[in-house]
C-alpha positions in Angstrom: 5.1 -27.0 67.2 4.3 -30.7 68.9 6.5 -33.6 68.6 5.6 -37.0 69.9 9.3 -38.1 69.6 11.8 -35.0 69.9 12.0 -32.3 72.9 13.3 -28.8 71.8 14.7 -26.4 74.1 15.8 -22.7 73.5 17.7 -20.5 75.6 20.1 -17.6 74.8 20.6 -18.1 71.6 21.0 -22.0 71.8 18.5 -24.8 70.8 19.0 -28.2 72.2 17.1 -31.0 70.4 16.6 -34.2 72.4 15.7 -37.0 70.4 13.2 -38.6 73.2 12.5 -42.8 72.5 14.0 -44.1 75.2 12.5 -46.9 75.3 14.0 -47.6 72.0 17.1 -46.2 72.6 16.4 -43.6 70.3 16.3 -45.2 67.2 15.7 -43.1 64.3 11.9 -44.2 62.3 10.5 -42.4 59.8 8.5 -40.1 61.9 11.3 -39.0 64.1 13.4 -38.4 61.0 10.4 -36.2 59.8 10.0 -34.5 63.1 13.8 -33.7 63.2 13.5 -32.2 59.6 10.9 -30.1 60.6 12.8 -28.7 63.6 15.7 -28.2 62.2 13.9 -25.9 59.2 12.3 -24.2 62.1 15.3 -23.5 64.0 17.4 -22.4 60.8 14.4 -20.2 60.2 14.4 -18.3 63.8 16.9 -15.6 63.6 17.4 -15.7 67.8 19.0 -19.1 67.3 22.7 -19.3 66.6 23.9 -22.5 67.7 21.5 -26.0 68.0 23.1 -29.4 70.2 21.3 -32.6 69.2 21.4 -35.1 71.9 19.5 -38.1 72.9 17.5 -38.7 75.9 18.5 -40.8 79.0 22.2 -42.1 79.7 22.3 -45.2 77.0 21.9 -43.8 74.0 22.5 -40.7 71.5 21.0 -43.0 69.2 20.8 -46.8 68.9 20.3 -47.1 65.1 17.5 -46.8 62.7 14.3 -48.7 63.5 15.1 -52.0 61.7 11.3 -53.1 61.9 10.3 -50.2 59.5 12.5 -52.0 56.3 12.9 -55.0 57.0 10.8 -56.5 54.5 11.7 -53.7 51.8 12.1 -54.2 48.4 15.7 -53.1 46.2 13.1 -50.2 45.1 11.6 -49.5 48.2 15.6 -49.4 50.6 16.9 -47.4 47.4 14.2 -44.6 48.5 14.6 -44.9 51.9 18.1 -44.3 51.5 17.7 -41.0 48.9 15.1 -39.6 51.3 16.5 -40.0 54.6 19.2 -38.6 53.0 18.1 -35.8 51.6 15.3 -35.3 54.3 17.6 -34.9 57.5 21.4 -36.0 56.6 22.4 -33.6 54.0 19.9 -31.2 55.5 21.7 -30.8 58.6 25.0 -30.9 57.0 24.3 -27.8 55.3 22.9 -25.8 57.5 23.9 -22.3 58.0 23.2 -22.7 61.6 26.4 -24.1 63.6 25.1 -28.3 64.7 26.8 -30.2 67.8 26.4 -33.7 68.2 26.4 -34.1 71.8 26.9 -38.3 71.7 25.3 -39.1 75.2 25.9 -43.2 74.9 25.2 -45.5 72.2 25.5 -43.7 68.4 25.2 -47.0 65.7 23.8 -47.0 62.6 21.9 -44.1 61.7 22.7 -42.8 65.0 26.3 -41.8 64.0 25.4 -41.4 60.6 23.5 -38.4 62.1 26.0 -37.5 64.3 29.0 -37.2 61.6 26.4 -34.9 59.6 26.7 -32.6 62.6 29.4 -30.3 62.4 31.2 -31.5 64.9 31.0 -33.8 67.8 31.5 -33.9 71.7 31.1 -37.4 73.3 30.5 -38.8 76.9 33.2 -41.5 78.4 30.6 -44.2 78.5 29.6 -43.8 74.6 30.2 -46.2 71.6 29.9 -45.7 68.3 29.9 -47.9 64.9 28.2 -48.5 62.0 27.1 -52.6 62.1 25.0 -52.4 59.2 27.3 -55.4 57.5 26.1 -57.8 60.3 22.4 -57.0 59.1 23.9 -58.0 55.3 23.8 -54.5 54.3 25.6 -51.3 54.2 24.9 -47.7 55.9 22.6 -46.1 53.9 22.7 -42.5 55.5 26.0 -41.1 54.7 28.1 -43.6 56.6 30.6 -44.8 54.0 31.1 -41.3 53.0 31.2 -39.1 55.9 33.4 -41.6 57.8 36.4 -42.1 55.5 36.0 -38.5 55.6 36.5 -37.9 59.3 38.8 -40.9 60.0 40.7 -42.1 57.1 39.7 -44.8 54.5 41.8 -47.3 56.2 40.1 -46.9 59.6 36.4 -46.4 57.9 36.7 -49.7 56.1 37.8 -51.7 59.3 34.9 -50.4 61.1 32.2 -50.7 58.3 33.5 -54.2 57.5 34.4 -55.6 60.8 30.9 -53.6 62.1 32.8 -52.9 64.9 32.6 -50.3 68.0 34.8 -47.3 69.0 34.9 -46.0 72.2 34.8 -42.6 73.1 38.7 -42.2 73.7 39.1 -44.2 70.4 36.9 -41.9 68.8 38.8 -39.0 69.7 42.0 -40.3 68.7 40.9 -41.2 65.3 39.1 -37.5 64.9 35.4 -38.8 64.8 34.7 -36.6 67.8 36.6 -33.6 69.1 36.1 -33.8 73.4 35.3 -36.6 75.6 34.0 -35.8 79.0 31.6 -37.5 81.6 28.2 -38.2 80.9 27.3 -35.0 83.7 29.3 -32.6 81.7 28.4 -33.2 78.4 26.0 -30.8 77.9 27.8 -28.0 80.0 30.5 -28.8 77.4 28.4 -28.3 74.4 26.8 -24.6 75.9 30.3 -23.6 76.5 31.4 -24.3 73.0 28.7 -22.7 71.9 29.0 -19.7 73.6 32.3 -19.3 72.2 30.9 -19.9 68.6 27.9 -17.3 69.3 31.1 -14.4 70.1 31.3 -14.3 66.1 29.6 -13.6 63.3 26.2 -15.9 62.3 26.7 -14.8 58.6 30.5 -15.5 58.6 30.3 -18.9 60.0 27.7 -19.8 57.7 30.0 -19.0 55.3 32.5 -21.0 56.7 30.6 -24.8 56.5 29.7 -23.7 53.0 33.0 -23.5 51.8 34.2 -26.5 54.1 31.7 -28.6 53.1 32.3 -28.1 48.8 36.1 -28.9 49.3 34.1 -33.0 49.8 31.9 -32.7 46.7 32.3 -34.0 43.7 32.6 -31.4 41.0 33.0 -28.4 43.2 36.0 -26.6 43.8 36.1 -25.5 47.3 38.8 -22.8 46.7 36.4 -21.3 44.8 33.7 -21.3 47.1 36.1 -19.8 49.8 37.1 -17.1 47.5 33.3 -16.2 46.6 32.1 -16.2 50.3 35.2 -14.7 51.4 34.1 -11.5 48.8 30.5 -11.7 50.0 31.3 -11.5 53.6 33.0 -7.4 52.4 29.0 -6.5 51.8 27.9 -7.6 55.2 27.2 -6.0 57.9 28.9 -8.3 60.3 32.4 -7.1 58.4 31.6 -3.5 59.1 31.0 -4.0 62.7 34.2 -6.7 63.1 36.2 -4.7 61.8 35.0 -1.4 63.0 35.1 -2.9 66.6 38.9 -4.1 66.1 40.0 -1.0 65.0 38.3 0.6 68.3 39.6 -2.0 70.0 36.0 -3.2 71.7 33.9 -6.5 71.5 31.9 -6.6 68.5 28.4 -6.4 68.4 27.0 -8.2 65.1 23.9 -7.7 64.0 23.8 -11.1 61.9 23.4 -9.7 58.6 
């Protein structure tokens, strides 16, 4: 499928999605959100793809925010629908993919950009990256999951500070507070993502998908993550990957997981 706002490259089990709106600093508009939804759906269905990396084009921005011009004149109802549809189509959707998604934050990740990065399973950043949720400076709050995911990652107090001050943190500050896992140079950002993806791809994709579900359920209201873990742990015993993994261990060889 041809996209106007994103680029996709696939190689050796790794898919890289690049948000490609450099003149808008890769800001998220409705068309881009729809394209990302379709791209993630396609890649999730592709059994050859084991890891997805998402980044932004250029050296200035991962995603500098949402495209404010699209909703500046929205009503109350329109604003609510915007947040609900966006969360369903992209942010919650990415978080719950069984294929691991790494955000390679290569510059500004503000507002919807940081919310997109936080919906990924983990994040790495270039040393020029700046991250924040500036929505309160516009008279609104984060609407794509920012008020929920940021406290989960950095703690309530730090999240409250960042949201209320509309401030930004540097890449190193983001690493110190647990928002990103690694900081590296711009040149080494995608190679690091590829290195991490390679480590992930050595393991069972079936087990990784089950682990994602179990970890996510720990943060869902009314869901007992421990019970999810028990159920998914048991389900693993019925997979070909479990048979291959345990057999390879006992035979003292490297496992060749079929992904089933």
